[in-house]
C-alpha positions, 0 to 999 in steps of 0.5 A: 799456467798457459796463456794463449792469444787470439787476435780477432775482429777488424780492430785486431783485438787480443783475446786471451785464454788463460788455462790454469789447473787441468782443463780449467780456464778463464777468457779475457776480453772476447772481442769478436769471432765468437765461433773461433773462440768457442772452438778454441775453448770447447775442450776447456771448462771456462770458469769465467769471462773477464772484461777489462773494459767494454769498448766494442772491440773487446766485448763483441763475442761476450754474449755468444761465448757466455751462452755457450760455456755458461761462464759468468761474465765479470764486468767493470762496475762503472761500465755495466750499462755500456755492455747492456747497451753496446750498440749505442757505443759502436763506431759507424760501420761496426756491429751490431753486437749482442748486448749482455747483462753481466753476472758479476761486477768488479771495481778493483781490489778484489782477488778472484780464484778461478781455474785454480789461479789467484787473480788480483783485479786492479783499477786502471782508468784512463783509457776508459772510466772503469777499466780494470786489469788482471794481475796473476802475481804467482805467475808474474802475468798481467792482462792489462787490456788497453792500458800499456802496450809494447812501446805505447799506451792506450788511446785517451781520445775516446769518451771518458779517456784521460791521458794524465789518469792513464799515465798515473794508473801505469805508474802507480799500478804497473811499475811496482811489479817485477820487471819480468812480469809479462804484459798481455795487452789488448792489441799488439805483441806481449811485452814485459814491465821491465822493457816498458820501464826502460824504453816506452817513450810515454813513461 
């Protein structure tokens, strides 16, 4: 399996392209720069677009990429209305973005098989109310959006955020994973569960 990151948009969000069997792939959090992401995936068969949450910096290219690839969008169930009405949730000076009505919803607890890869959906609220993360246990990979960063955690001062809930999500859902699990976050460099367990000041 191959995971490649594309840092996009003014808030420097990480979009991840996970390539499984052959040219089959999934895209996680296409936040902006749709033309760049389309070019990066044009020779791949994109089987799904997976969203960890619906803050605008994570979904700005969803509509264009879904239209180009024909891939269904999986959106956290609690946050579907945000994606459908994204411009009502944009900071001043950003956007506009194209709204999207997702084909699929996730809430945590599902196992998806996409691109020949088994992906566990984990409910990880705290940064946003419906936030989910995507774990690929066979590869010891975690795509966690804005939950856990290298040396930090996701912000909790946005609507629906809650610090205690976020810390509880990390402790309950992530710290049971093997130390060697690679964490591909929504911002910043990749890290591992073990590194954050040992050195993250919030944990």
